[in-house]
C-alpha positions in Angstrom: 94.8 18.9 22.4 91.2 20.4 23.6 91.9 22.0 25.9 94.1 24.5 23.8 92.3 24.4 20.5 89.3 26.4 22.1 91.8 28.8 23.6 93.8 28.7 20.5 90.5 29.5 17.6 89.2 31.8 20.4 92.9 33.9 20.0 91.7 34.0 16.0 88.7 35.6 16.6 90.0 38.0 19.1 92.7 39.2 16.2 89.3 39.3 14.0 90.5 36.7 11.8 88.2 35.0 9.8 89.4 31.3 9.1 86.1 30.7 6.7 87.7 26.7 5.9 89.2 26.1 9.4 89.0 21.7 9.5 91.0 19.1 11.2 93.8 19.3 8.7 94.4 22.8 10.3 94.9 21.9 13.6 99.3 20.8 14.1 100.0 18.8 17.2 103.8 19.0 18.0 103.9 15.6 19.7 107.5 17.1 21.5 106.2 19.8 23.5 102.5 18.3 23.4 101.5 22.3 22.0 98.9 22.5 18.3 99.2 25.6 16.3 97.0 25.5 13.1 98.7 26.0 10.4 97.6 26.4 6.2 94.5 28.3 6.1 94.4 30.1 2.8 90.8 31.4 3.2 91.2 33.5 7.1 91.3 36.9 6.3 90.9 39.5 8.5 87.4 41.5 9.4 86.8 44.8 10.7 83.6 43.4 12.6 83.4 39.8 13.8 80.3 38.7 14.9 78.5 35.1 16.9 78.3 34.1 13.3 81.9 33.3 12.3 82.7 32.1 15.8 79.7 29.6 15.2 80.8 28.7 11.9 84.6 28.5 12.2 84.0 25.9 15.8 81.3 24.4 13.6 82.9 23.0 10.6 85.9 22.3 13.3 83.1 20.2 16.1 81.9 18.2 12.9 85.1 17.2 10.8 87.4 16.3 14.6 84.0 14.4 15.6 84.4 12.8 12.1 87.9 12.1 12.5 87.9 10.8 16.2 84.9 8.8 15.5 84.9 4.6 15.9 84.8 4.5 12.4 87.2 6.1 10.8 88.9 4.1 13.7 87.6 1.0 14.0 
C-alpha cells in the first residue's frame, strides 16, 4: 500500500482531478491481488489548473487520516 498509494494519487493529480476529501476510508485494499483503488470520491472535481496547493491538501489530509488509522492507539 505504501508503494502504490503515492503513485495512485499522483495519477489522479496528473489527470487534473482534485479529490478535496481524500480520506483513508477512500482507499480500498484488494487482498487477493495486493492492489489498491480509490473509491467513493463524491467531491472530486476536474480542475483546469492543478497546483502545489491541490497536491499538498490531498496528500496532507490522506497522510493525517492514515497515520491516525495505523497508530498504536487505534490498534493497541
